[in-house]
C-alpha positions, 0 to 999 in steps of 0.5 A: 951225746945224742944223735940229733937232726935239726929241720929249719935253719932260719935266723934262729935254727941255723945257731941252735943247731950250730950249738948242738954241734959245738956241744958234741952231738951229732947232728944232721940238718935239713933246710928247704933251701939246700945252699943254707944247709951247705953253709951250716955245713961249711961252719959246723961240719955236720952232716945234711939231708935232702929230705925231712925224713932222711935226716931224721933216720937214725935220730934219737930227737928231731928238732924242728924251727920253721915258719908257721903251722902249714910249714910244720906240717909239711916238714913232718907229715907225708912220705918224705916228713920227718915222722916216716924217718923216725924210729919208735921211741925217738922224740920230737922237739918243736921250737916253732912258734905255732898254734896250740892246736897244731901241737895237740894235732901232731902229738896225736899223729906222733903217738900213733907212730910210737914217737915223743912229742914236745912243743917247745917254742923259745924267746930271746930273739936272734941274739939269745939263739946265737949266744945260746941263751934261749928261753924254752917253754915246753908242753908234753909228757914229763918222761920225754921233757927228761930225755930231751932237756940235757939236749935243748940245754945247749941253746938255752939259759931257762927250759920248763915244763909248763904242762901238757902238749900245747902249754908250750905255744900257750905260754909263748903267747903269754911272752908274746902279749907281754912284749907287745904291751911293753913295746909300744908303752916303751914307744909312747914314753920316748916319743912323749920325751921328744915332744916334751923337749926331754933328753930321750937317753937320759930319761931312759938312764932314770926310770931304768933304775926304777919300776920301769925298767924292762929288757925292752928298755934296756936293749931297745931305747937307744937304736929307737931314738937313732931310729934304726931297725934293720935287726932282730925280730920282724914285725912280719914274724910278729904280726904272725904271732899275734894272729895265732894268739888273737885267734886263741884268745877268741877260742878261751874268751880272753879279753885282750883290748891292748894286744888287738890294738897293738897288732893294729899298729904293727898293721901300720908298720908294714904299711910303712914298708916295714915288714922286716923292721924290728918289732921296737919300730913302733915308735916309727909309726908315732913319729910319722903321725906327729 
């Protein structure tokens, strides 16, 4: 068992930190909104700290799961940041979906402080976090990875080292490219089935047993047909992720025409008031335009 700090108690971080406590790790949490930290304490009987620095003091591992690059810098850097409280030899594991550049930037600073750094974004959504069944894509030094892997295992079904620092974030970008195209394809398929007078549910039952099968089809087609989107991974978050990966593509020369188009479709959903809807709400845009 390890002494762990967990910084960021959103829909993902709250249950992830909870799994660590339930596994027997000694957990201290920090959240920008203290009330959320208190709720976590009430449920899991861990500790809470008023600053990231104080949460990180004495921790062997510090996990972060915040919103974006700037949020990550704000909780790690400066006199009250986690880096200031971490002891030499401890390891920072960042679960934020952020840019590969900020991972590399922070890894340099961590090394100067004699700290380990792993960028380790996750996939699996809120349900995966709550059930401890996340996929974790890791970038960083193998020695740090081997030390952190048993701790990360508390909320993961799959953990893999993808390469040097930044590789975890790049792999998460690959994940989001796939999801964007799959959800748009599923939305169009369901919309077509309905316009053609087919039973959309029956159509999905048939094609899910063939080459069209996917996680999105299995887990989202019923709610898409019902027009229910008040759950899951929000459109606003997806657009943040797509913005990061499209910027990376401009740097590395990758051609992502479908992803760029889907990003614009999500912009349309935001204009419809669906920024907090689940990403499967792409079908709502098609229904509105038919």
